[in-house]
C-alpha positions in Angstrom: 0.0 0.1 0.0 1.6 3.3 -1.1 -0.3 6.5 -0.2 0.5 9.9 -1.3 -1.5 13.2 -1.5 -4.6 11.4 -0.4 -4.4 8.9 -3.2 -4.3 5.2 -2.4 -2.0 3.1 -4.6 -2.3 -0.6 -4.1 0.8 -1.7 -6.1 1.4 -4.2 -8.9 1.1 -7.9 -9.8 4.4 -9.3 -8.7 6.0 -12.6 -9.8 5.3 -14.1 -6.4 2.6 -16.8 -6.2 1.1 -19.1 -8.8 2.5 -18.5 -12.3 -0.4 -20.3 -13.9 -3.0 -18.1 -12.1 -1.1 -14.9 -13.1 -1.1 -16.2 -16.7 -4.9 -17.0 -16.6 -5.8 -13.6 -15.1 -3.6 -11.7 -17.8 -5.1 -13.8 -20.5 -8.7 -13.0 -19.3 -7.9 -9.3 -19.0 -6.4 -9.3 -22.5 -9.6 -11.0 -23.9 -11.9 -8.6 -22.1 -9.9 -5.6 -23.4 -10.1 -6.9 -27.0 -13.9 -7.6 -26.5 -14.3 -4.0 -25.3 -12.3 -2.7 -28.4 -14.6 -4.7 -30.8 -17.6 -2.7 -29.7 -19.0 -4.2 -26.5 -22.0 -2.3 -25.1 -20.3 -2.4 -21.6 -18.2 0.6 -20.7 -15.3 0.6 -18.2 -14.3 4.4 -18.1 -11.3 3.7 -15.9 -10.0 1.2 -18.4 -10.6 3.3 -21.4 -8.7 6.1 -19.7 -5.9 3.7 -18.8 -5.6 2.5 -22.4 -5.4 6.1 -23.7 -2.3 6.6 -21.4 -0.7 3.3 -21.3 0.3 0.4 -23.5 -2.0 -2.4 -24.1 -0.1 -5.0 -22.2 0.3 -2.7 -19.2 -3.4 -2.1 -19.1 -4.1 -5.8 -19.4 -1.8 -6.4 -16.3 -3.6 -3.5 -14.5 -7.0 -5.1 -15.2 -5.6 -8.6 -14.1 -4.5 -7.0 -10.9 -7.9 -5.5 -10.4 -9.7 -8.8 -11.1 -7.4 -10.6 -8.7 -8.2 -8.1 -5.9 -11.9 -8.4 -6.6 -11.8 -12.2 -6.6 -9.8 -12.3 -3.4 -12.3 -10.0 -1.6 -15.1 -12.1 -2.8 -13.4 -15.2 -1.5 -12.5 -13.8 1.8 -15.8 -12.1 2.6 -18.1 -14.8 1.1 -20.1 -11.9 -0.6 -21.6 -12.1 -4.2 -20.2 -9.8 -6.9 -22.3 -6.6 -7.5 -21.1 -4.6 -10.5 -21.2 -0.9 -10.2 -23.8 0.9 -12.2 -21.3 2.6 -14.5 -20.1 -0.8 -15.8 -23.5 -2.0 -16.8 -24.8 -1.6 -20.3 -27.4 1.1 -20.8 -31.0 -0.2 -20.5 -32.6 -0.7 -24.0 -35.7 1.3 -24.5 -38.9 -0.7 -24.1 -40.5 -1.9 -27.4 -44.3 -1.6 -27.8 
């Protein structure tokens, strides 16, 4: 945990731990970014902003890190995943 100027930075994916798990997380993150780039209806504003600033592979590792932290929190707490509203696709208008 690295904090500065009121911003909380959690760090990076290290080479510690299971190599296969890291590979799967990065592969999944890469697939998700490619899906998003091909016109997915879902929007991830923080990921789009990151891709505008950083290289594709760095963004994939950052997303893998985020996925790992979410998965860990869910396993430890026993909670169910609840996506934030900004990550959900816009509701389609009702058809008559």
